[in-house]
Jmol script that loads the backbone (N, CA, C; Angstrom):
load data "model"
ATOM      1  N   MET A   1       0.845  -1.185   0.000  1.00  0.00           N
ATOM      2  CA  MET A   1       0.000   0.000   0.000  1.00  0.00           C
ATOM      3  C   MET A   1       0.883   1.238   0.000  1.00  0.00           C
ATOM      4  N   GLU A   2       0.495   2.203  -0.782  1.00  0.00           N
ATOM      5  CA  GLU A   2       1.249   3.458  -0.840  1.00  0.00           C
ATOM      6  C   GLU A   2       0.751   4.412   0.236  1.00  0.00           C
ATOM      7  N   HIS A   3       1.681   4.964   0.966  1.00  0.00           N
ATOM      8  CA  HIS A   3       1.341   5.921   2.014  1.00  0.00           C
ATOM      9  C   HIS A   3       1.491   7.336   1.471  1.00  0.00           C
ATOM     10  N   GLN A   4       0.479   8.141   1.684  1.00  0.00           N
ATOM     11  CA  GLN A   4       0.509   9.550   1.296  1.00  0.00           C
ATOM     12  C   GLN A   4      -0.210  10.356   2.367  1.00  0.00           C
ATOM     13  N   PRO A   5       0.443  10.544   3.524  1.00  0.00           N
ATOM     14  CA  PRO A   5      -0.224  11.299   4.579  1.00  0.00           C
ATOM     15  C   PRO A   5      -0.472  12.739   4.142  1.00  0.00           C
ATOM     16  N   SER A   6      -1.601  13.274   4.572  1.00  0.00           N
ATOM     17  CA  SER A   6      -1.921  14.671   4.281  1.00  0.00           C
ATOM     18  C   SER A   6      -2.577  15.297   5.501  1.00  0.00           C
ATOM     19  N   VAL A   7      -2.562  16.614   5.534  1.00  0.00           N
ATOM     20  CA  VAL A   7      -3.147  17.363   6.642  1.00  0.00           C
ATOM     21  C   VAL A   7      -4.171  18.338   6.065  1.00  0.00           C
ATOM     22  N   GLN A   8      -5.375  18.315   6.605  1.00  0.00           N
ATOM     23  CA  GLN A   8      -6.443  19.213   6.175  1.00  0.00           C
ATOM     24  C   GLN A   8      -6.788  20.136   7.335  1.00  0.00           C
ATOM     25  N   ALA A   9      -6.600  21.434   7.132  1.00  0.00           N
ATOM     26  CA  ALA A   9      -6.895  22.419   8.180  1.00  0.00           C
ATOM     27  C   ALA A   9      -8.396  22.707   8.223  1.00  0.00           C
ATOM     28  N   GLU A  10      -8.903  22.877   9.428  1.00  0.00           N
ATOM     29  CA  GLU A  10     -10.306  23.240   9.616  1.00  0.00           C
ATOM     30  C   GLU A  10     -10.442  24.762   9.489  1.00  0.00           C
ATOM     31  N   THR A  11     -11.479  25.206   8.810  1.00  0.00           N
ATOM     32  CA  THR A  11     -11.754  26.643   8.693  1.00  0.00           C
ATOM     33  C   THR A  11     -13.194  26.916   9.099  1.00  0.00           C
ATOM     34  N   ARG A  12     -13.456  28.169   9.407  1.00  0.00           N
ATOM     35  CA  ARG A  12     -14.832  28.576   9.683  1.00  0.00           C
ATOM     36  C   ARG A  12     -15.097  29.873   8.926  1.00  0.00           C
ATOM     37  N   ASP A  13     -16.345  30.050   8.537  1.00  0.00           N
ATOM     38  CA  ASP A  13     -16.743  31.244   7.804  1.00  0.00           C
ATOM     39  C   ASP A  13     -16.850  32.436   8.727  1.00  0.00           C
ATOM     40  N   LEU A  14     -16.435  33.578   8.222  1.00  0.00           N
ATOM     41  CA  LEU A  14     -16.597  34.856   8.904  1.00  0.00           C
ATOM     42  C   LEU A  14     -17.633  35.664   8.121  1.00  0.00           C
ATOM     43  N   PRO A  15     -18.201  36.692   8.732  1.00  0.00           N
ATOM     44  CA  PRO A  15     -19.137  37.518   7.980  1.00  0.00           C
ATOM     45  C   PRO A  15     -18.447  38.134   6.754  1.00  0.00           C
ATOM     46  N   PRO A  16     -19.145  38.200   5.623  1.00  0.00           N
ATOM     47  CA  PRO A  16     -18.534  38.783   4.429  1.00  0.00           C
ATOM     48  C   PRO A  16     -18.265  40.278   4.608  1.00  0.00           C
ATOM     49  N   VAL A  17     -17.277  40.764   3.868  1.00  0.00           N
ATOM     50  CA  VAL A  17     -16.952  42.189   3.872  1.00  0.00           C
ATOM     51  C   VAL A  17     -16.982  42.671   2.421  1.00  0.00           C
ATOM     52  N   ASP A  18     -17.786  43.671   2.161  1.00  0.00           N
ATOM     53  CA  ASP A  18     -17.928  44.220   0.807  1.00  0.00           C
ATOM     54  C   ASP A  18     -18.226  43.130  -0.219  1.00  0.00           C
ATOM     55  N   GLY A  19     -19.019  42.137   0.185  1.00  0.00           N
ATOM     56  CA  GLY A  19     -19.408  41.065  -0.725  1.00  0.00           C
ATOM     57  C   GLY A  19     -18.392  39.944  -0.865  1.00  0.00           C
ATOM     58  N   TRP A  20     -17.253  40.044  -0.197  1.00  0.00           N
ATOM     59  CA  TRP A  20     -16.223  39.013  -0.284  1.00  0.00           C
ATOM     60  C   TRP A  20     -16.366  38.009   0.845  1.00  0.00           C
ATOM     61  N   ARG A  21     -16.333  36.739   0.482  1.00  0.00           N
ATOM     62  CA  ARG A  21     -16.378  35.666   1.481  1.00  0.00           C
ATOM     63  C   ARG A  21     -15.075  35.688   2.269  1.00  0.00           C
ATOM     64  N   ARG A  22     -15.179  35.450   3.577  1.00  0.00           N
ATOM     65  CA  ARG A  22     -13.991  35.390   4.433  1.00  0.00           C
ATOM     66  C   ARG A  22     -14.019  34.116   5.261  1.00  0.00           C
ATOM     67  N   VAL A  23     -12.851  33.552   5.488  1.00  0.00           N
ATOM     68  CA  VAL A  23     -12.708  32.370   6.345  1.00  0.00           C
ATOM     69  C   VAL A  23     -11.488  32.566   7.232  1.00  0.00           C
ATOM     70  N   GLU A  24     -11.437  31.822   8.309  1.00  0.00           N
ATOM     71  CA  GLU A  24     -10.245  31.809   9.155  1.00  0.00           C
ATOM     72  C   GLU A  24      -9.986  30.388   9.614  1.00  0.00           C
ATOM     73  N   ARG A  25      -8.736  30.087   9.860  1.00  0.00           N
ATOM     74  CA  ARG A  25      -8.372  28.768  10.388  1.00  0.00           C
ATOM     75  C   ARG A  25      -8.732  28.712  11.859  1.00  0.00           C
ATOM     76  N   THR A  26      -9.161  27.533  12.290  1.00  0.00           N
ATOM     77  CA  THR A  26      -9.586  27.371  13.679  1.00  0.00           C
ATOM     78  C   THR A  26      -8.448  26.961  14.603  1.00  0.00           C
ATOM     79  N   GLY A  27      -7.314  26.560  14.012  1.00  0.00           N
ATOM     80  CA  GLY A  27      -6.210  26.055  14.840  1.00  0.00           C
ATOM     81  C   GLY A  27      -6.265  24.549  15.000  1.00  0.00           C
ATOM     82  N   ARG A  28      -7.247  23.928  14.325  1.00  0.00           N
ATOM     83  CA  ARG A  28      -7.355  22.469  14.371  1.00  0.00           C
ATOM     84  C   ARG A  28      -7.196  21.911  12.959  1.00  0.00           C
ATOM     85  N   ALA A  29      -6.741  20.657  12.887  1.00  0.00           N
ATOM     86  CA  ALA A  29      -6.558  19.999  11.600  1.00  0.00           C
ATOM     87  C   ALA A  29      -6.682  18.497  11.797  1.00  0.00           C
ATOM     88  N   ARG A  30      -6.704  17.786  10.683  1.00  0.00           N
ATOM     89  CA  ARG A  30      -6.811  16.328  10.709  1.00  0.00           C
ATOM     90  C   ARG A  30      -5.739  15.765   9.788  1.00  0.00           C
ATOM     91  N   ALA A  31      -5.014  14.771  10.265  1.00  0.00           N
ATOM     92  CA  ALA A  31      -4.033  14.055   9.440  1.00  0.00           C
ATOM     93  C   ALA A  31      -4.663  12.746   8.996  1.00  0.00           C
ATOM     94  N   THR A  32      -4.560  12.458   7.700  1.00  0.00           N
ATOM     95  CA  THR A  32      -5.111  11.216   7.157  1.00  0.00           C
ATOM     96  C   THR A  32      -4.109  10.581   6.194  1.00  0.00           C
ATOM     97  N   CYS A  33      -4.303   9.302   5.948  1.00  0.00           N
ATOM     98  CA  CYS A  33      -3.491   8.556   4.988  1.00  0.00           C
ATOM     99  C   CYS A  33      -4.379   7.463   4.395  1.00  0.00           C
ATOM    100  N   PRO A  34      -4.193   7.117   3.124  1.00  0.00           N
ATOM    101  CA  PRO A  34      -5.005   6.059   2.522  1.00  0.00           C
ATOM    102  C   PRO A  34      -4.935   4.719   3.268  1.00  0.00           C
ATOM    103  N   CYS A  35      -3.888   4.503   4.070  1.00  0.00           N
ATOM    104  CA  CYS A  35      -3.754   3.236   4.799  1.00  0.00           C
ATOM    105  C   CYS A  35      -4.709   3.142   5.985  1.00  0.00           C
ATOM    106  N   GLY A  36      -5.330   4.282   6.354  1.00  0.00           N
ATOM    107  CA  GLY A  36      -6.261   4.247   7.476  1.00  0.00           C
ATOM    108  C   GLY A  36      -5.952   5.221   8.590  1.00  0.00           C
ATOM    109  N   LEU A  37      -4.781   5.855   8.566  1.00  0.00           N
ATOM    110  CA  LEU A  37      -4.458   6.847   9.586  1.00  0.00           C
ATOM    111  C   LEU A  37      -5.509   7.954   9.544  1.00  0.00           C
ATOM    112  N   ASP A  38      -6.055   8.295  10.687  1.00  0.00           N
ATOM    113  CA  ASP A  38      -7.006   9.406  10.801  1.00  0.00           C
ATOM    114  C   ASP A  38      -6.959   9.894  12.240  1.00  0.00           C
ATOM    115  N   THR A  39      -6.374  11.067  12.437  1.00  0.00           N
ATOM    116  CA  THR A  39      -6.213  11.583  13.794  1.00  0.00           C
ATOM    117  C   THR A  39      -7.489  12.212  14.332  1.00  0.00           C
ATOM    118  N   GLY A  40      -8.467  12.469  13.462  1.00  0.00           N
ATOM    119  CA  GLY A  40      -9.606  13.267  13.886  1.00  0.00           C
ATOM    120  C   GLY A  40      -9.120  14.701  14.050  1.00  0.00           C
ATOM    121  N   MET A  41      -9.986  15.587  14.479  1.00  0.00           N
ATOM    122  CA  MET A  41      -9.597  16.979  14.637  1.00  0.00           C
ATOM    123  C   MET A  41      -8.767  17.154  15.903  1.00  0.00           C
ATOM    124  N   VAL A  42      -7.535  17.614  15.715  1.00  0.00           N
ATOM    125  CA  VAL A  42      -6.590  17.839  16.807  1.00  0.00           C
ATOM    126  C   VAL A  42      -5.912  19.192  16.544  1.00  0.00           C
ATOM    127  N   PRO A  43      -5.152  19.726  17.511  1.00  0.00           N
ATOM    128  CA  PRO A  43      -4.412  20.954  17.221  1.00  0.00           C
ATOM    129  C   PRO A  43      -3.548  20.772  15.965  1.00  0.00           C
ATOM    130  N   THR A  44      -3.454  21.818  15.156  1.00  0.00           N
ATOM    131  CA  THR A  44      -2.745  21.738  13.876  1.00  0.00           C
ATOM    132  C   THR A  44      -1.325  21.202  14.025  1.00  0.00           C
ATOM    133  N   SER A  45      -0.599  21.649  15.037  1.00  0.00           N
ATOM    134  CA  SER A  45       0.784  21.173  15.212  1.00  0.00           C
ATOM    135  C   SER A  45       0.816  19.668  15.487  1.00  0.00           C
ATOM    136  N   ASP A  46      -0.180  19.153  16.204  1.00  0.00           N
ATOM    137  CA  ASP A  46      -0.240  17.711  16.461  1.00  0.00           C
ATOM    138  C   ASP A  46      -0.517  16.940  15.174  1.00  0.00           C
ATOM    139  N   ALA A  47      -1.414  17.474  14.344  1.00  0.00           N
ATOM    140  CA  ALA A  47      -1.732  16.812  13.074  1.00  0.00           C
ATOM    141  C   ALA A  47      -0.493  16.750  12.190  1.00  0.00           C
ATOM    142  N   TRP A  48       0.248  17.864  12.087  1.00  0.00           N
ATOM    143  CA  TRP A  48       1.485  17.872  11.297  1.00  0.00           C
ATOM    144  C   TRP A  48       2.495  16.887  11.865  1.00  0.00           C
ATOM    145  N   GLY A  49       2.609  16.840  13.188  1.00  0.00           N
ATOM    146  CA  GLY A  49       3.542  15.912  13.821  1.00  0.00           C
ATOM    147  C   GLY A  49       3.203  14.466  13.519  1.00  0.00           C
ATOM    148  N   LYS A  50       1.938  14.110  13.624  1.00  0.00           N
ATOM    149  CA  LYS A  50       1.515  12.726  13.348  1.00  0.00           C
ATOM    150  C   LYS A  50       1.738  12.371  11.882  1.00  0.00           C
ATOM    151  N   ALA A  51       1.426  13.302  10.964  1.00  0.00           N
ATOM    152  CA  ALA A  51       1.627  13.041   9.549  1.00  0.00           C
ATOM    153  C   ALA A  51       3.109  12.839   9.244  1.00  0.00           C
ATOM    154  N   THR A  52       3.968  13.669   9.838  1.00  0.00           N
ATOM    155  CA  THR A  52       5.408  13.558   9.624  1.00  0.00           C
ATOM    156  C   THR A  52       5.938  12.254  10.204  1.00  0.00           C
ATOM    157  N   GLU A  53       5.531  11.929  11.431  1.00  0.00           N
ATOM    158  CA  GLU A  53       5.961  10.665  12.051  1.00  0.00           C
ATOM    159  C   GLU A  53       5.532   9.473  11.197  1.00  0.00           C
ATOM    160  N   HIS A  54       4.309   9.522  10.703  1.00  0.00           N
ATOM    161  CA  HIS A  54       3.764   8.433   9.899  1.00  0.00           C
ATOM    162  C   HIS A  54       4.563   8.284   8.601  1.00  0.00           C
ATOM    163  N   ASP A  55       4.891   9.404   7.975  1.00  0.00           N
ATOM    164  CA  ASP A  55       5.645   9.384   6.720  1.00  0.00           C
ATOM    165  C   ASP A  55       7.043   8.813   6.950  1.00  0.00           C
ATOM    166  N   VAL A  56       7.694   9.223   8.028  1.00  0.00           N
ATOM    167  CA  VAL A  56       9.046   8.723   8.332  1.00  0.00           C
ATOM    168  C   VAL A  56       8.985   7.241   8.679  1.00  0.00           C
ATOM    169  N   ALA A  57       8.012   6.839   9.475  1.00  0.00           N
ATOM    170  CA  ALA A  57       7.904   5.442   9.912  1.00  0.00           C
ATOM    171  C   ALA A  57       7.620   4.503   8.732  1.00  0.00           C
ATOM    172  N   THR A  58       6.843   4.967   7.762  1.00  0.00           N
ATOM    173  CA  THR A  58       6.483   4.093   6.630  1.00  0.00           C
ATOM    174  C   THR A  58       7.496   4.170   5.501  1.00  0.00           C
ATOM    175  N   SER A  59       8.429   5.116   5.570  1.00  0.00           N
ATOM    176  CA  SER A  59       9.458   5.238   4.534  1.00  0.00           C
ATOM    177  C   SER A  59      10.637   4.312   4.782  1.00  0.00           C
ATOM    178  N   SER A  60      10.743   3.785   5.984  1.00  0.00           N
ATOM    179  CA  SER A  60      11.901   2.943   6.334  1.00  0.00           C
ATOM    180  C   SER A  60      11.726   1.535   5.825  1.00  0.00           C
TER     181      SER A  60
END
end "model"
wireframe off; spacefill off
backbone 0.3
color backbone group
């Protein structure tokens, strides 16, 4: 199985300004991999850490 961990940041909508949609990051993210890794929503730094650890562990 090929491992391709990725991190998806959570965002939330803000009120529009002058007709422009606005979003902001919530500080949470999820790390996933096709092999089944799924951290659920955790602090962004934790998601990046898990994705990096997973990539290093599966590259050996």
